[in-house]
Residue, then its C-alpha position, 0 to 999 in steps of 0.5 A: m500500500l502507499s503510505a506518506i512518511l514524514k522523513r524530517p521537517g519539510t520532507i514527506e515521502l511516499h513509500d510502498v509498504p506492506v498492508p498490515e494484518p489485524a491481530e486479535g481485537e484489531l481493525l484494518v481500515k481502508v482510509k476514505s478520507a484523511l485530514t490535514c491539521g495544525t499538529d501535522l503542520k507543526a511537525y512538518l515545519r519544525g518537528h514535534s515531540l509526539i510525532p516521531m521522524p521518520g515515521p507514518f504521518g497523519h491522524e484524522f481519518s475515516g474509512i471502511v473496515a477491510a478486515k478484522g482480527k479475532g474477537i471483534g463482534k461489534f464491526k464487520a468487513g464493509d462497515e463504514v467507520m469513524a475513529v480517533h487515533s488513541a484511547p486510554c489504557l484504563n489501568c494507570v494511576y491517571c486513568a484510575k483518577g478519571l484523567f483519561n486524557l493524561c493516561e501514562d500510555l496514551m501517546s506511546s500507544k497512539v496510531l499514526g499513518a492516516f495518510s495511507e491507503y490503509i490504517l491499523i487500529p489497535r485493540h484499545v482504540v477499537r474498544q473505546n473510540v471507533f464508531r459506525k459512520p452515519e449514512s447522513l455523514g460523508f467521509k470527509e466530515a466524519a474525519f473531523l471526529e478527532p479534532l472536534s473531540c479536542v475542542v469538546h474537551s476544551v469547551e465543555p467543562l466551562n459550561i459556557t452559555a448565551k450570557d458569555t462573551v468569548l475571544v478566540i485567538g487564531a482563526g485556523p481550523i482549531g480556532l474555527l471549530h471553537l467558534m462553531l461549538l461556542k456559537q452552538k452554545g449561544a455565546r457572543v464570539m469574537i475571533t482574530g487571525l492573520e488571513q482574511e480568507r479565514l476571517e471571512t470563513a469565520r464570519k460565515l460561521g457566525a462570528d460576531i466580530t472578526f479582526h486583525p491581531s493588531e486590533t485586538a485590544a481596541s476590539v475587545s474593549d469595544f465588544s466588552r464595554g471596557m470590561g474584558v471578555d469572560y473567556v479567552f481561547e488561545c489557539t495559536g501556540q505562540p508564546e507571545v500570544w499566550e502571554s498577551s492573552v490575559n490582557y483581554v479577559r475580565r476580572g474573574g475570567a478564564v484563559v484556556l491555553f489550547g495552542g501548544c508551544k514548542k517543547g522547552t518554551d517558557v512564558t511569563f505572566s503578570a503575577e499581580r493580574l493573576h492574583y488580584d484579578e483572580i484570573t484562571l489559566k487552564g491548559v487543555f490537552h487531547f480528549t477523553p472517551q466521553d469527549v469523543k462520544k460528545a463529538f460523535l453526536l455533534l457530527k451525527n446530529g449535524k450540530i457543527a457544519v464542519k464541511k465548511l472548513i474543507t478547502g479542497t481535496c488531494s491525492l496521496k501523491e499530491l500531499p507533499s505539495v499541500f503543506p507548503l500551502l498551509a505554511k503560507g496560510q492558504g486554506i484551512k484543512y485539506a481532505v486527502i483521498p487515497 
């Protein structure tokens, strides 16, 4: 089968590799659609501690069960499925505390290689995080299950309502998914970004206000009548943006730090602001099986219009030419059709 290998930052090669054979409890899925994402782009540009190189590339996908290992009664060959690429072990101390997204084995047991003709899904993922794709949902939209699960994990614990004002920093795919989920909850949402095309998409998705980052302070002041917003979601992973994010939230508000900075990065915040204004800084990472179930239902019930985030499609052979476009801010997400 044809598989995309990230050899080193800036280099994607297509290799002909054997089709995996599923062991007991495993599923072999023929990939029908795989999506590019911000984590993939970071790995392509500068490497990523959670994406080994050289190694298989891509982790957002949907497809059709091609074969199954022994002991699986839930799925059969020919089933159309959607999945995420990881699941907790359910045995470690963090899983015992219900912190499934912080499972000690979560990242070491994840599966990569969605940019391939086939992908092998491990037993623990099959048991927890694979779903039959509804007929009403296309394969491209179904591949959004993984990124939407991350955004559900970011937003859901905060109990945001129509009374709340929110600033989303970064109008990339994750920022736009935040926007859609926040609008689904009725919140008033402003979003900032560098690319006009993405801001135009944000307006079409219901953003109340969009603006260039240089206008953030004035726009937030006007939007919140000088008070600051209730919540800020940082979706860029830029250290200087992390640090400035606390400037836009009201007293008693919360800043959610979603965008991951480069490993080894240190940031500085005003102790006075955090202490006397009682600001909450909340890091968020990955998702739990419950988040995945919520994301599945949002997609199944058509609550989130993810199709609008797909800029275009490409084949596996065209994949190496797509990431330079994303690096220039051209497009949002591309669907790779093997």
